[in-house]
Backbone as numpy.savetxt, mean C-alpha at the origin, in Angstrom:
# Nx Ny Nz CAx CAy CAz Cx Cy Cz
-4.95 -18.43 -44.44 -3.58 -18.24 -44.02 -3.49 -17.12 -42.99
-4.23 -16.03 -43.18 -4.20 -14.91 -42.23 -4.76 -15.35 -40.88
-5.82 -16.16 -40.92 -6.42 -16.63 -39.68 -5.42 -17.47 -38.88
-4.62 -18.28 -39.53 -3.62 -19.11 -38.85 -2.54 -18.25 -38.22
-2.09 -17.23 -38.92 -1.07 -16.33 -38.36 -1.61 -15.60 -37.14
-2.85 -15.13 -37.23 -3.45 -14.40 -36.13 -3.58 -15.31 -34.91
-3.99 -16.56 -35.13 -4.11 -17.52 -34.03 -2.75 -17.86 -33.44
-1.75 -17.97 -34.30 -0.40 -18.26 -33.82 0.18 -17.10 -33.03
-0.10 -15.88 -33.47 0.37 -14.70 -32.76 -0.30 -14.59 -31.40
-1.60 -14.86 -31.35 -2.32 -14.81 -30.07 -1.78 -15.86 -29.11
-1.51 -17.06 -29.61 -0.97 -18.11 -28.76 0.42 -17.75 -28.25
1.23 -17.15 -29.11 2.58 -16.73 -28.71 2.52 -15.65 -27.65
1.64 -14.66 -27.84 1.50 -13.59 -26.85 0.99 -14.13 -25.52
0.04 -15.05 -25.56 -0.48 -15.65 -24.34 0.60 -16.43 -23.61
1.38 -17.20 -24.34 2.47 -17.96 -23.74 3.51 -17.04 -23.13
3.86 -15.99 -23.83 4.84 -15.03 -23.32 4.33 -14.34 -22.06
3.07 -13.92 -22.07 2.48 -13.26 -20.90 2.46 -14.19 -19.70
2.03 -15.42 -19.90 2.01 -16.38 -18.79 3.41 -16.69 -18.28
4.38 -16.76 -19.17 5.76 -17.00 -18.75 6.29 -15.88 -17.87
5.99 -14.64 -18.25 6.43 -13.49 -17.45 5.75 -13.50 -16.09
4.46 -13.79 -16.06 3.74 -13.83 -14.78 4.27 -14.92 -13.86
4.54 -16.09 -14.41 5.07 -17.18 -13.58 6.47 -16.84 -13.08
7.29 -16.23 -13.91 8.64 -15.85 -13.50 8.62 -14.78 -12.42
7.61 -13.92 -12.44 7.52 -12.84 -11.45 7.07 -13.36 -10.09
6.44 -14.51 -10.05 5.97 -15.08 -8.78 7.09 -15.91 -8.17
7.79 -15.32 -7.25 8.87 -16.02 -6.58 8.68 -15.96 -5.08
9.61 -16.54 -4.37 9.55 -16.49 -2.92 9.97 -15.12 -2.43
9.42 -14.73 -1.29 9.77 -13.45 -0.69 11.20 -13.49 -0.16
11.91 -12.41 -0.37 13.25 -12.29 0.18 13.16 -11.75 1.59
13.83 -12.40 2.51 13.87 -11.90 3.88 14.86 -10.76 4.03
15.64 -10.51 2.98 16.62 -9.42 3.03 15.93 -8.06 3.02
14.69 -8.00 2.58 13.97 -6.74 2.48 13.12 -6.45 3.71
13.42 -7.09 4.82 12.65 -6.86 6.04 12.88 -5.44 6.53
11.83 -4.81 7.08 12.00 -3.44 7.57 12.94 -3.40 8.77
13.65 -2.31 8.93 14.57 -2.22 10.06 13.79 -2.15 11.37
14.39 -2.62 12.45 13.70 -2.56 13.74 13.53 -1.11 14.20
12.43 -0.86 14.89 12.16 0.48 15.41 12.97 0.65 16.68
13.72 1.73 16.72 14.55 1.99 17.90 14.05 3.24 18.59
13.97 3.18 19.89 13.59 4.35 20.66 12.10 4.60 20.64
11.73 5.72 21.14 10.33 6.10 21.25 9.97 7.07 20.12
8.85 6.83 19.52 8.38 7.72 18.47 7.88 9.00 19.13
8.22 10.17 18.60 7.76 11.41 19.21 6.23 11.49 19.21
5.70 12.00 20.29 4.26 12.14 20.39 3.84 13.50 19.83
2.70 13.54 19.20 2.16 14.79 18.69 0.64 14.72 18.78
0.02 15.85 18.65 -1.43 15.94 18.71 -1.90 16.92 17.64
-2.98 16.57 16.97 -3.56 17.43 15.95 -5.01 17.71 16.30
-5.46 18.90 15.98 -6.84 19.28 16.24 -7.75 18.68 15.17
-8.80 18.00 15.61 -9.77 17.42 14.69 -10.70 18.53 14.21
-10.62 18.87 12.94 -11.42 19.97 12.39 -12.59 19.46 11.54
-12.88 18.18 11.62 -13.99 17.60 10.88 -15.27 17.76 11.70
-16.20 18.61 11.25 -17.42 18.83 12.04 -18.32 17.60 12.15
-18.13 16.61 11.30 -18.94 15.38 11.35 -18.32 14.31 12.23
-17.18 14.58 12.82 -16.46 13.61 13.64 -16.94 13.66 15.08
-16.90 12.51 15.75 -17.28 12.47 17.17 -16.23 13.14 18.05
-15.03 13.33 17.52 -13.96 13.98 18.29 -13.69 15.39 17.79
-14.69 16.01 17.20 -14.56 17.35 16.63 -14.05 18.34 17.67
-13.10 19.14 17.27 -12.53 20.22 18.08 -11.73 19.73 19.28
-11.26 18.50 19.23 -10.39 17.98 20.29 -9.07 17.53 19.67
-8.06 17.40 20.50 -6.76 16.94 20.03 -6.75 15.43 19.84
-6.20 14.99 18.73 -6.09 13.56 18.42 -4.61 13.22 18.34
-4.24 12.13 18.97 -2.84 11.72 19.04 -2.72 10.25 18.66
-1.55 9.81 18.18 -1.36 8.38 17.92 -1.54 7.54 19.19
-1.32 8.13 20.33 -1.53 7.39 21.58 -2.99 6.99 21.78
-3.90 7.72 21.15 -5.32 7.37 21.24 -5.62 6.05 20.52
-4.72 5.64 19.65 -4.94 4.45 18.83 -3.85 3.39 19.08
-3.34 3.34 20.28 -2.31 2.34 20.62 -2.85 0.94 20.43
-1.99 0.09 19.90 -2.27 -1.32 19.65 -3.45 -1.54 18.70
-3.74 -0.54 17.88 -4.74 -0.66 16.82 -4.10 -0.15 15.53
-4.55 -0.67 14.43 -4.04 -0.22 13.14 -4.64 1.14 12.83
-3.80 2.08 12.45 -4.28 3.41 12.09 -3.45 3.96 10.94
-4.02 4.89 10.22 -3.32 5.55 9.12 -3.47 7.05 9.33
-2.40 7.77 9.05 -2.40 9.22 9.25 -2.11 9.89 7.92
-2.95 10.83 7.57 -2.81 11.58 6.32 -2.66 13.05 6.68
-1.58 13.65 6.24 -1.32 15.05 6.51 -1.56 15.83 5.21
-2.79 16.23 5.01 -3.16 16.96 3.80 -3.01 18.45 4.00
-2.90 19.14 2.91 -2.77 20.59 2.95 -3.57 21.18 1.80
-4.27 22.25 2.06 -4.99 22.93 0.99 -4.89 24.43 1.20
-5.06 25.17 0.13 -4.98 26.62 0.24 -6.26 27.26 -0.26
């Protein structure tokens, strides 16, 4: 009897989990589109302080990576 309950509980949990996953998979809303970029983004330059970098001790700007995907991380340490 315990084995049947355990199997029934597992089946119920599996069914519930699959139901939630299927319900979460819906079509994308176009209402959440990012706003259009207006104007020119301000230009800035940062000094490359990584001694292992090929651009060590030179200024790096987003303009150096135009029309390429790039990510910028502004870390701080003390």
